[in-house]
MARKOLTI-531145 format. One line per 4 residues: number of its first residue (from 0); for each residue x, y, z of C-alpha. Coordinates in steps of 0.02 Angstrom, whole numbers. Example, Ala and Ser with C-alpha at 12.3 -4.5 7.8 and 13.67 -1.06 7.14 Angstrom:
! residues 2
0	615 -225 390 ~ 684 -53 357 $
! end
This chain:
! residues 746
0	1316 -3003 -2835 ~ 1418 -2874 -2744 ~ 1326 -2765 -2618 ~ 1399 -2598 -2568 $
4	1396 -2530 -2391 ~ 1257 -2404 -2427 ~ 1148 -2536 -2513 ~ 1178 -2656 -2368 $
8	1122 -2527 -2240 ~ 967 -2484 -2342 ~ 917 -2668 -2356 ~ 952 -2697 -2172 $
12	848 -2547 -2120 ~ 704 -2602 -2231 ~ 711 -2780 -2163 ~ 713 -2718 -1983 $
16	565 -2603 -2015 ~ 470 -2747 -2096 ~ 505 -2861 -1949 ~ 446 -2731 -1824 $
20	286 -2695 -1920 ~ 252 -2879 -1948 ~ 254 -2907 -1761 ~ 135 -2763 -1725 $
24	-51 -2795 -1739 ~ -92 -2615 -1781 ~ 61 -2521 -1845 ~ -41 -2361 -1868 $
28	-44 -2340 -1679 ~ 144 -2314 -1674 ~ 196 -2133 -1653 ~ 345 -2081 -1757 $
32	457 -1968 -1654 ~ 570 -1855 -1753 ~ 719 -1758 -1682 ~ 734 -1571 -1697 $
36	750 -1501 -1872 ~ 843 -1355 -1795 ~ 904 -1411 -1624 ~ 935 -1283 -1485 $
40	1115 -1228 -1474 ~ 1142 -1322 -1310 ~ 1091 -1491 -1387 ~ 1175 -1607 -1511 $
44	1087 -1751 -1599 ~ 1117 -1914 -1506 ~ 1201 -1828 -1357 ~ 1108 -1819 -1192 $
48	1079 -1654 -1103 ~ 1030 -1645 -919 ~ 916 -1511 -847 ~ 889 -1478 -662 $
52	712 -1448 -600 ~ 588 -1493 -461 ~ 476 -1644 -441 ~ 290 -1604 -419 $
56	223 -1778 -389 ~ 202 -1732 -204 ~ 228 -1572 -102 ~ 402 -1617 -35 $
60	499 -1519 -169 ~ 637 -1644 -212 ~ 768 -1588 -337 ~ 777 -1685 -500 $
64	883 -1693 -656 ~ 803 -1746 -820 ~ 896 -1830 -963 ~ 849 -1756 -1132 $
68	898 -1822 -1302 ~ 835 -1757 -1471 ~ 703 -1655 -1382 ~ 630 -1801 -1284 $
72	635 -1824 -1095 ~ 702 -2000 -1066 ~ 741 -2018 -880 ~ 712 -1927 -715 $
76	835 -1947 -572 ~ 870 -1861 -408 ~ 980 -1705 -408 ~ 1142 -1754 -315 $
80	1175 -1572 -269 ~ 1005 -1543 -188 ~ 1014 -1538 3 ~ 842 -1617 27 $
84	845 -1781 -69 ~ 1033 -1789 -106 ~ 1019 -1876 -274 ~ 884 -2000 -222 $
88	709 -2011 -297 ~ 556 -2118 -266 ~ 453 -2217 -393 ~ 323 -2079 -404 $
92	456 -1952 -450 ~ 530 -2063 -586 ~ 357 -2093 -661 ~ 333 -1908 -701 $
96	375 -1941 -883 ~ 208 -2029 -899 ~ 117 -1872 -849 ~ 215 -1771 -977 $
100	179 -1894 -1119 ~ 7 -1951 -1062 ~ -97 -1981 -1220 ~ -255 -1916 -1136 $
104	-189 -1741 -1105 ~ -292 -1603 -1181 ~ -211 -1532 -1338 ~ -281 -1358 -1305 $
108	-421 -1262 -1219 ~ -596 -1335 -1230 ~ -772 -1282 -1186 ~ -898 -1408 -1119 $
112	-1071 -1416 -1192 ~ -1214 -1411 -1067 ~ -1359 -1533 -1081 ~ -1524 -1476 -1006 $
116	-1432 -1334 -922 ~ -1308 -1447 -832 ~ -1122 -1478 -854 ~ -1051 -1654 -860 $
120	-1095 -1699 -1039 ~ -915 -1744 -1083 ~ -944 -1654 -1248 ~ -796 -1538 -1267 $
124	-773 -1413 -1408 ~ -596 -1352 -1448 ~ -567 -1164 -1432 ~ -427 -1050 -1484 $
128	-329 -975 -1342 ~ -391 -802 -1389 ~ -572 -859 -1376 ~ -539 -950 -1213 $
132	-451 -802 -1132 ~ -590 -684 -1188 ~ -720 -799 -1110 ~ -624 -804 -945 $
136	-595 -616 -949 ~ -779 -575 -975 ~ -837 -690 -835 ~ -709 -626 -710 $
140	-745 -446 -753 ~ -932 -474 -726 ~ -903 -570 -563 ~ -803 -431 -481 $
144	-750 -500 -311 ~ -873 -645 -314 ~ -752 -779 -371 ~ -654 -912 -280 $
148	-489 -1001 -311 ~ -458 -1182 -261 ~ -277 -1242 -279 ~ -177 -1394 -225 $
152	-26 -1426 -114 ~ 95 -1444 -260 ~ 60 -1269 -328 ~ 222 -1181 -373 $
156	271 -1040 -256 ~ 264 -909 -393 ~ 89 -963 -447 ~ 29 -965 -266 $
160	96 -788 -249 ~ 7 -731 -408 ~ -156 -815 -355 ~ -150 -725 -188 $
164	-112 -557 -271 ~ -250 -588 -398 ~ -381 -622 -264 ~ -325 -482 -150 $
168	-326 -351 -288 ~ -502 -402 -337 ~ -565 -400 -158 ~ -604 -586 -165 $
172	-572 -712 -24 ~ -397 -782 -11 ~ -363 -938 -117 ~ -398 -1107 -40 $
176	-250 -1227 -42 ~ -317 -1399 -4 ~ -304 -1574 -75 ~ -314 -1750 -7 $
180	-126 -1772 12 ~ -108 -1621 126 ~ -265 -1671 222 ~ -211 -1850 258 $
184	-29 -1808 296 ~ -77 -1703 448 ~ 14 -1544 397 ~ -108 -1427 485 $
188	-105 -1527 646 ~ 85 -1532 650 ~ 98 -1345 628 ~ -28 -1316 767 $
192	63 -1437 882 ~ 226 -1344 855 ~ 140 -1178 885 ~ 74 -1243 1051 $
196	234 -1326 1110 ~ 375 -1229 1026 ~ 297 -1063 978 ~ 331 -1092 793 $
200	195 -1150 675 ~ 309 -1193 530 ~ 312 -1375 477 ~ 442 -1473 580 $
204	555 -1614 524 ~ 633 -1756 624 ~ 818 -1797 630 ~ 793 -1985 615 $
208	971 -2011 555 ~ 1046 -1961 722 ~ 913 -2035 838 ~ 946 -2198 930 $
212	764 -2238 972 ~ 614 -2188 863 ~ 432 -2213 909 ~ 320 -2185 757 $
216	134 -2162 794 ~ 13 -2196 651 ~ 120 -2128 510 ~ 199 -2214 360 $
220	355 -2107 373 ~ 453 -2202 240 ~ 307 -2230 121 ~ 191 -2080 108 $
224	262 -1961 238 ~ 292 -1775 223 ~ 459 -1800 135 ~ 471 -1984 90 $
228	635 -1979 -5 ~ 726 -1878 128 ~ 664 -1992 265 ~ 731 -2137 163 $
232	901 -2052 169 ~ 878 -2025 356 ~ 833 -2209 379 ~ 997 -2261 297 $
236	1093 -2153 421 ~ 985 -2218 565 ~ 1033 -2398 525 ~ 1217 -2359 493 $
240	1272 -2258 643 ~ 1446 -2253 714 ~ 1519 -2403 806 ~ 1398 -2522 725 $
244	1242 -2449 805 ~ 1085 -2463 698 ~ 949 -2376 797 ~ 789 -2451 868 $
248	623 -2416 780 ~ 450 -2453 850 ~ 297 -2429 739 ~ 124 -2413 819 $
252	-18 -2431 694 ~ -168 -2546 664 ~ -107 -2608 495 ~ 74 -2641 447 $
256	143 -2513 324 ~ 314 -2505 242 ~ 375 -2416 398 ~ 306 -2556 506 $
260	390 -2684 395 ~ 563 -2610 423 ~ 535 -2576 608 ~ 619 -2677 746 $
264	450 -2694 829 ~ 275 -2672 759 ~ 135 -2646 885 ~ -42 -2659 814 $
268	-131 -2536 927 ~ -318 -2511 919 ~ -365 -2369 800 ~ -384 -2204 890 $
272	-280 -2251 1042 ~ -110 -2189 980 ~ -112 -2023 1074 ~ -172 -2109 1232 $
276	-20 -2223 1220 ~ 93 -2070 1206 ~ 7 -1994 1358 ~ 32 -2155 1456 $
280	217 -2162 1411 ~ 245 -1984 1472 ~ 151 -2021 1633 ~ 252 -2180 1667 $
284	416 -2087 1638 ~ 366 -1954 1764 ~ 281 -2068 1889 ~ 421 -2196 1894 $
288	561 -2067 1873 ~ 632 -2156 1721 ~ 783 -2086 1631 ~ 868 -1927 1688 $
292	791 -1819 1826 ~ 761 -1681 1697 ~ 662 -1797 1585 ~ 557 -1861 1726 $
296	522 -1683 1785 ~ 470 -1628 1611 ~ 355 -1778 1595 ~ 269 -1736 1759 $
300	245 -1557 1701 ~ 172 -1605 1532 ~ 37 -1733 1574 ~ -93 -1762 1707 $
304	-118 -1924 1801 ~ -158 -2065 1682 ~ -237 -2234 1717 ~ -112 -2352 1635 $
308	-227 -2502 1649 ~ -364 -2409 1558 ~ -245 -2357 1418 ~ -188 -2538 1402 $
312	-368 -2592 1381 ~ -404 -2454 1254 ~ -249 -2487 1149 ~ -239 -2676 1155 $
316	-63 -2667 1226 ~ -16 -2739 1394 ~ 40 -2636 1543 ~ 209 -2722 1524 $
320	218 -2662 1343 ~ 183 -2483 1397 ~ 311 -2487 1536 ~ 442 -2565 1422 $
324	415 -2430 1289 ~ 424 -2292 1419 ~ 587 -2362 1489 ~ 663 -2381 1315 $
328	617 -2202 1269 ~ 671 -2124 1434 ~ 841 -2209 1443 ~ 890 -2180 1263 $
332	1020 -2046 1226 ~ 926 -1971 1079 ~ 745 -2031 1078 ~ 621 -1965 951 $
336	431 -1975 932 ~ 344 -1946 764 ~ 156 -1913 751 ~ 78 -1971 587 $
340	-68 -1914 483 ~ -178 -2054 551 ~ -167 -1972 723 ~ -216 -1802 650 $
344	-369 -1883 570 ~ -449 -1925 737 ~ -596 -1824 806 ~ -471 -1747 929 $
348	-334 -1743 796 ~ -254 -1577 843 ~ -238 -1622 1027 ~ -184 -1800 986 $
352	-43 -1739 874 ~ 13 -1617 1009 ~ 17 -1758 1138 ~ 131 -1866 1032 $
356	242 -1717 991 ~ 254 -1680 1177 ~ 359 -1837 1200 ~ 498 -1743 1111 $
360	489 -1608 1245 ~ 503 -1746 1374 ~ 659 -1808 1284 ~ 731 -1632 1285 $
364	809 -1655 1113 ~ 713 -1524 1015 ~ 837 -1430 906 ~ 975 -1555 945 $
368	1045 -1702 844 ~ 917 -1841 844 ~ 772 -1726 891 ~ 644 -1612 811 $
372	722 -1507 674 ~ 647 -1334 676 ~ 637 -1263 500 ~ 747 -1121 444 $
376	666 -963 379 ~ 656 -937 191 ~ 804 -836 124 ~ 691 -697 58 $
380	524 -624 109 ~ 477 -620 -76 ~ 461 -809 -78 ~ 292 -890 -51 $
384	251 -1066 8 ~ 65 -1113 -5 ~ 2 -1167 166 ~ -131 -1300 178 $
388	-301 -1225 218 ~ -407 -1295 358 ~ -552 -1413 328 ~ -668 -1283 403 $
392	-610 -1167 262 ~ -662 -1303 140 ~ -831 -1319 223 ~ -855 -1130 215 $
396	-814 -1120 29 ~ -929 -1265 -14 ~ -1067 -1180 87 ~ -1040 -1016 -8 $
400	-1046 -1109 -173 ~ -1208 -1194 -124 ~ -1283 -1027 -72 ~ -1245 -949 -242 $
404	-1115 -828 -173 ~ -979 -885 -295 ~ -1002 -832 -476 ~ -838 -901 -544 $
408	-735 -1045 -475 ~ -554 -1070 -531 ~ -478 -1242 -492 ~ -292 -1278 -512 $
412	-191 -1428 -452 ~ -333 -1504 -352 ~ -473 -1625 -387 ~ -604 -1595 -252 $
416	-740 -1690 -345 ~ -635 -1848 -320 ~ -544 -1816 -158 ~ -680 -1748 -43 $
420	-805 -1859 49 ~ -970 -1871 -43 ~ -1055 -1818 118 ~ -985 -1642 98 $
424	-1092 -1615 -58 ~ -962 -1535 -171 ~ -1046 -1602 -328 ~ -1212 -1521 -282 $
428	-1128 -1359 -228 ~ -1026 -1337 -387 ~ -1185 -1349 -491 ~ -1239 -1186 -409 $
432	-1084 -1096 -475 ~ -1127 -1015 -643 ~ -952 -1027 -719 ~ -815 -1152 -674 $
436	-639 -1155 -747 ~ -519 -1301 -728 ~ -333 -1290 -768 ~ -306 -1478 -766 $
440	-199 -1551 -908 ~ -321 -1698 -915 ~ -509 -1705 -894 ~ -523 -1762 -714 $
444	-680 -1775 -606 ~ -677 -1589 -564 ~ -646 -1537 -745 ~ -805 -1631 -787 $
448	-898 -1496 -687 ~ -811 -1355 -783 ~ -875 -1244 -921 ~ -699 -1206 -979 $
452	-540 -1311 -966 ~ -379 -1213 -994 ~ -247 -1349 -983 ~ -92 -1300 -888 $
456	77 -1369 -937 ~ 145 -1514 -837 ~ 285 -1478 -714 ~ 417 -1540 -838 $
460	362 -1403 -959 ~ 342 -1263 -831 ~ 432 -1126 -738 ~ 423 -1104 -550 $
464	504 -1128 -381 ~ 467 -1221 -220 ~ 512 -1166 -44 ~ 558 -1336 28 $
468	453 -1381 181 ~ 497 -1467 292 ~ 674 -1413 255 ~ 769 -1509 390 $
472	849 -1350 456 ~ 928 -1301 290 ~ 833 -1166 194 ~ 816 -1224 15 $
476	724 -1158 -137 ~ 703 -1283 -278 ~ 701 -1214 -456 ~ 582 -1272 -590 $
480	610 -1249 -776 ~ 546 -1325 -939 ~ 655 -1473 -984 ~ 569 -1498 -1153 $
484	464 -1393 -1270 ~ 276 -1405 -1232 ~ 206 -1567 -1298 ~ 33 -1494 -1327 $
488	-42 -1322 -1349 ~ -54 -1292 -1162 ~ -16 -1127 -1074 ~ 52 -1083 -905 $
492	-87 -1038 -784 ~ 22 -896 -720 ~ 31 -822 -895 ~ -157 -844 -914 $
496	-187 -744 -755 ~ -65 -608 -805 ~ -146 -592 -976 ~ -322 -579 -905 $
500	-266 -457 -770 ~ -210 -329 -899 ~ -389 -291 -946 ~ -459 -274 -768 $
504	-410 -112 -685 ~ -384 -166 -503 ~ -283 -316 -561 ~ -171 -236 -691 $
508	-83 -129 -561 ~ -60 -275 -442 ~ 10 -391 -575 ~ 116 -280 -691 $
512	232 -415 -758 ~ 232 -458 -943 ~ 245 -645 -910 ~ 287 -769 -772 $
516	472 -773 -813 ~ 486 -586 -783 ~ 398 -609 -616 ~ 510 -756 -569 $
520	669 -661 -610 ~ 616 -520 -494 ~ 586 -645 -353 ~ 749 -740 -378 $
524	847 -576 -386 ~ 798 -549 -203 ~ 893 -703 -146 ~ 1057 -678 -54 $
528	1220 -756 -112 ~ 1207 -944 -95 ~ 1311 -1100 -120 ~ 1347 -1059 -303 $
532	1390 -875 -284 ~ 1365 -744 -417 ~ 1284 -574 -419 ~ 1165 -481 -531 $
536	995 -540 -591 ~ 1055 -632 -746 ~ 1194 -728 -657 ~ 1085 -773 -507 $
540	947 -831 -624 ~ 1065 -938 -729 ~ 1143 -1023 -578 ~ 973 -1047 -496 $
544	919 -1147 -648 ~ 1084 -1234 -680 ~ 1102 -1311 -507 ~ 919 -1340 -471 $
548	890 -1206 -342 ~ 963 -1101 -203 ~ 1033 -1154 -34 ~ 1166 -1082 81 $
552	1350 -1121 66 ~ 1366 -1258 202 ~ 1217 -1357 137 ~ 1292 -1448 -11 $
556	1301 -1636 -28 ~ 1462 -1636 73 ~ 1367 -1571 224 ~ 1394 -1688 372 $
560	1211 -1702 414 ~ 1052 -1613 459 ~ 1063 -1435 524 ~ 954 -1441 679 $
564	955 -1259 729 ~ 966 -1287 917 ~ 823 -1214 1018 ~ 773 -1216 1201 $
568	585 -1239 1203 ~ 487 -1178 1353 ~ 367 -1302 1432 ~ 182 -1256 1425 $
572	115 -1169 1579 ~ -11 -1308 1609 ~ -13 -1495 1570 ~ -76 -1545 1398 $
576	-259 -1594 1402 ~ -307 -1737 1289 ~ -494 -1738 1265 ~ -561 -1915 1243 $
580	-607 -1955 1065 ~ -797 -1960 1044 ~ -869 -2134 1038 ~ -896 -2193 861 $
584	-1064 -2267 910 ~ -1162 -2397 812 ~ -1033 -2530 855 ~ -1162 -2668 834 $
588	-1213 -2606 662 ~ -1034 -2566 606 ~ -921 -2684 705 ~ -756 -2654 615 $
592	-635 -2509 621 ~ -601 -2433 449 ~ -418 -2398 412 ~ -388 -2296 254 $
596	-212 -2261 195 ~ -127 -2170 52 ~ -63 -2286 -83 ~ 127 -2294 -83 $
600	121 -2278 -273 ~ -39 -2188 -323 ~ -30 -2068 -174 ~ -200 -1983 -153 $
604	-253 -2035 -328 ~ -148 -1912 -427 ~ -36 -2053 -487 ~ -179 -2160 -555 $
608	-160 -2087 -731 ~ 19 -2152 -744 ~ 29 -2336 -796 ~ 201 -2364 -722 $
612	127 -2328 -551 ~ -33 -2426 -586 ~ 65 -2579 -640 ~ 197 -2577 -503 $
616	151 -2704 -368 ~ 102 -2629 -201 ~ 254 -2657 -88 ~ 152 -2740 51 $
620	22 -2840 -46 ~ 95 -2848 -224 ~ -78 -2804 -292 ~ -91 -2680 -437 $
624	-220 -2597 -549 ~ -365 -2615 -426 ~ -437 -2581 -254 ~ -437 -2716 -121 $
628	-503 -2739 56 ~ -377 -2805 181 ~ -444 -2929 309 ~ -352 -3026 442 $
632	-363 -3213 401 ~ -455 -3246 565 ~ -584 -3114 520 ~ -604 -3184 345 $
636	-627 -3359 414 ~ -762 -3301 534 ~ -854 -3214 392 ~ -834 -3357 270 $
640	-733 -3247 152 ~ -594 -3311 41 ~ -463 -3209 -49 ~ -537 -3138 -209 $
644	-716 -3136 -142 ~ -796 -2968 -176 ~ -857 -2895 -12 ~ -964 -2744 24 $
648	-909 -2620 156 ~ -1049 -2512 224 ~ -1029 -2359 336 ~ -1152 -2231 399 $
652	-1110 -2126 246 ~ -1092 -2243 98 ~ -1032 -2411 35 ~ -893 -2489 -69 $
656	-867 -2656 -156 ~ -695 -2731 -186 ~ -608 -2901 -179 ~ -543 -2964 -13 $
660	-358 -2983 18 ~ -305 -3089 168 ~ -175 -2986 259 ~ -106 -3059 420 $
664	-20 -2897 474 ~ -180 -2808 525 ~ -287 -2811 680 ~ -434 -2934 670 $
668	-555 -2794 718 ~ -494 -2682 576 ~ -515 -2679 387 ~ -399 -2577 277 $
672	-425 -2500 105 ~ -295 -2404 3 ~ -339 -2233 -66 ~ -297 -2191 -247 $
676	-416 -2287 -360 ~ -598 -2262 -404 ~ -582 -2127 -536 ~ -725 -2101 -657 $
680	-615 -1988 -765 ~ -432 -1931 -771 ~ -383 -2029 -925 ~ -387 -2209 -985 $
684	-264 -2276 -857 ~ -363 -2209 -708 ~ -542 -2224 -768 ~ -657 -2359 -695 $
688	-525 -2450 -594 ~ -570 -2498 -418 ~ -672 -2395 -297 ~ -649 -2230 -206 $
692	-653 -2261 -17 ~ -690 -2077 18 ~ -872 -2127 -7 ~ -863 -2211 164 $
696	-818 -2052 258 ~ -918 -1912 334 ~ -878 -1728 315 ~ -841 -1675 493 $
700	-694 -1572 556 ~ -603 -1609 718 ~ -622 -1500 872 ~ -496 -1372 807 $
704	-583 -1357 638 ~ -416 -1385 553 ~ -426 -1567 506 ~ -546 -1683 416 $
708	-600 -1826 529 ~ -555 -1976 422 ~ -476 -2097 546 ~ -621 -2148 657 $
712	-741 -2232 535 ~ -826 -2397 563 ~ -899 -2518 436 ~ -992 -2681 417 $
716	-935 -2817 297 ~ -1048 -2924 188 ~ -1013 -3052 53 ~ -1086 -3013 -117 $
720	-1073 -3190 -187 ~ -956 -3132 -325 ~ -772 -3165 -351 ~ -631 -3093 -455 $
724	-447 -3123 -479 ~ -325 -3010 -390 ~ -188 -2936 -499 ~ -50 -3001 -387 $
728	136 -3018 -417 ~ 180 -3203 -392 ~ 96 -3332 -283 ~ 74 -3327 -96 $
732	95 -3484 9 ~ 36 -3505 187 ~ -54 -3339 204 ~ -148 -3395 358 $
736	-17 -3513 431 ~ 147 -3422 401 ~ 123 -3267 508 ~ 130 -3258 697 $
740	113 -3098 797 ~ 122 -3084 985 ~ -36 -2978 989 ~ -148 -3099 895 $
744	-64 -3266 854 ~ -140 -3364 710 $
! end
């Protein structure tokens, strides 16, 4: 029998389909993806198209390019033209596709049914967009100025601008921009430290690539820092300097992070002593006249007399360690000190961050290669960058909600029901708000408290811009555009606000634009000529989208390095006063320090709904899909705990149960727990996995009122008598025998 080519292909296709279906237990679960019937003119079937946009997995604002084929987003990579990340991208950024195509996204607006007058039933009824917008309109019109807006740190600049205009025109309080990532990264404390020391409260960056000595205090700079990808680029330059020099990095933290793992020296200081160590280093430099005469003089002017022996006892370091660090820092050509979010989370977090930052004034390298990089101003006053609100602002809003002063609450890009300590009482307060609207694409813990969920589009389907901060001395504005057609019937929150505003008189005049694109074009038209030239609104807009943003001419990928913007800071009139951190108390009842840290993959929990991030082994423990409690092997031995035993941590505010993981790179008096798991909602991949360690924290602000106190907790540890398997990558051999550290040898 002769078989023609067409018949052969038909039989082959049928056989292949049969083989695939035969190997699938439930073929009905497969989703058949069809290409465009009428493809856009810029796309051809089977030929990839790349679109430039902005990553929104964290607030850094990295530029991305997305590979599209037949209407599907297939791959996210770093934008090689973007001056911030220079073509690089982290695992979180590459996992953004799983937010776009998450099967638990809402397919349209829904209304939640109340049971016995309370929200939280999880019974959602689909609505048309007309009905949903009418419901929102009527509630806002009736509320007048008695509404509040809660937004997150990754809110697009144009939406932040519209939210502020919306609230101001209605006479309502300014929007609150607060989420767990911004709280734990120490953004507020860094801005306040720079205002005190340099007279500029914009977020600073650090020129790690040109430094020869770096002291990092309590911050995972290369894991969950303020701009992780850029600091990875900086680290490469730091280790590959001219003439074979590779820089010298010292990491001071109670538990080894990724940054500690790549450091030349890791010093496990006692939690809460980091700023005291910085104070002691400055005092030693001045008292012993180390380094240049100018450095020694600046050190004497910045700090008061410090008892070095007392600091050694507080920190767990020796006097010799402190003197060696001071000498290394003072004699380096380009030394640099970096305060981390853990320092800002102390009860004296604002002052502690300022003390560490003051070492850079001692070095005298601010605004010079290898020093603090002062940010450049945005290229246009029309641009908006949402600034993190203070924790006292959060406390005030929750108090107003509890008192019944808020009639409508709008929540976008934040999940306060998950990310705030239970002790603050957000869940009780939100029940006193008559009408709550969430714009989350998925039903998260906060959306469960909402009457109405108006799902926003994900960042890969949305318009926007981001004023990069910190910008490493090069002003940059990242563009954001839809790279695919909307997957579900979601709408831009900006368009929702503009639509509702048309029917409310004070708002219609303040927000006259027909849609968000018209508003964005007006903003982008205000930009000066940049690296890609052009003039006129249409040309500027096209090039802004094509290249992934705006930046000045010298700042392309060929730029030789970071633009530091040299400055000559003036020393404070009086020495910096570091108030002692209040005693934690109850040491007998809670004998262990609690060290919480942002997950390198799940971040503050926003990545928990993305299975790529859930399933990727943690880089330090190789554990995935669960919460664990890290104990030093000596501590575990004393408690009779083995790896996999479920232990109960108890604080003065709550408790948590999770399996123990024996981690030799942690202080014996400290237990560590990653943040990111413990969701009760937010989709199938996040729900009911692990525990949320925020339950262990109180709800106090530091002395400045800016920062949540999250880095001074204490806990007790108890065995529960239960065990479980840890989802670990590979086997570990010699956990207790194979690690030796000079501070606490096994």
